[in-house]
C-alpha positions in Angstrom: 66.1 167.7 92.4 68.1 165.4 94.6 71.0 163.4 93.3 70.9 159.6 93.4 73.5 159.4 96.2 71.4 161.8 98.3 68.4 159.7 97.8 70.3 156.5 98.7 71.5 158.1 101.9 68.0 159.3 102.8 66.7 155.7 102.2 69.4 154.3 104.4 68.5 156.7 107.2 64.8 155.9 106.9 65.5 152.1 107.1 67.7 152.7 110.2 65.1 154.8 111.9 62.3 152.3 111.2 64.4 149.4 112.4 65.3 151.2 115.6 61.6 152.0 116.2 60.6 148.4 115.6 63.3 147.0 117.9 63.3 149.7 120.6 62.0 147.4 123.3 59.3 150.0 124.3 55.8 150.5 123.1 55.6 152.9 120.2 52.2 154.2 119.2 51.5 155.7 115.8 48.6 158.2 115.9 47.4 158.6 112.3 45.2 161.5 111.3 45.0 162.2 107.6 47.2 160.4 105.1 49.7 157.7 105.8 51.2 157.0 102.4 54.6 155.7 101.3 57.3 156.4 103.8 54.7 157.7 106.4 52.9 154.4 106.3 56.2 152.5 106.5 57.0 154.5 109.7 53.7 153.6 111.2 54.1 149.9 110.2 57.3 149.9 112.4 55.3 151.0 115.5 53.9 148.6 118.1 50.3 150.0 117.7 48.6 152.0 115.1 45.6 154.1 116.1 43.8 155.9 113.2 41.3 158.7 113.0 38.2 157.6 111.2 39.1 159.8 108.2 42.7 158.5 107.8 43.8 157.0 104.5 46.6 154.4 103.9 48.6 153.2 101.0 51.8 152.5 99.3 51.6 154.6 96.1 55.3 154.2 95.2 54.5 151.7 92.4 52.7 154.5 90.6 56.0 156.2 90.0 57.9 153.0 89.2 59.3 152.5 92.7 58.8 150.1 95.5 58.3 150.6 99.3 62.0 150.8 100.2 61.9 151.6 103.9 60.7 148.2 105.1 57.1 148.2 103.9 57.6 145.2 101.7 58.5 143.1 104.7 56.4 144.7 107.5 53.1 145.0 105.7 52.7 141.2 105.0 53.4 140.6 108.7 50.6 142.9 109.7 48.0 141.9 107.1 47.6 138.7 105.1 50.2 138.2 102.3 47.7 138.4 99.4 46.2 141.7 100.6 49.7 143.1 101.3 50.8 142.2 97.8 47.7 143.8 96.3 48.3 147.1 98.1 52.0 147.1 97.2 51.4 146.3 93.5 48.4 148.5 92.8 49.2 151.6 94.9 45.6 151.7 96.0 44.5 153.7 99.1 42.2 152.3 101.8 40.3 154.0 104.5 40.6 153.5 108.3 37.8 151.0 108.6 39.2 148.8 105.9 42.7 149.2 107.5 41.2 148.0 110.8 39.4 145.1 109.1 42.6 143.8 107.5 44.7 144.3 110.6 46.8 147.3 109.4 45.6 149.4 112.3 44.6 148.4 115.8 41.9 150.9 116.5 39.9 153.6 114.8 38.7 156.6 116.8 36.5 159.6 116.0 38.2 162.9 115.4 39.0 164.7 118.6 38.5 161.6 120.7 40.4 161.3 123.9 39.4 157.7 124.5 42.2 155.3 123.6 
């Protein structure tokens, strides 16, 4: 089990990495195949584009263990999707599929597994 100070340092590092990705000045593409939950989704939210496999799943389950998205998700998610939907995802911890993520603007494209077409 990690000590509180170790967890705080990990969170600071994650915030720094996500901020650097977001402000890099170059296009950064997140290719998502499988689950993008919690910190993984926060990392994807920092990218310029998000491309998801049709079977990908997305969510911020932190609330289910009494935590909040602490690596930038509480600010980035509402910028990507409408505020009400972002609030619902952050407060319920629900997961959504790739097609719904596309419909609400969380991802920019959904592709079939093994697709080479951008």
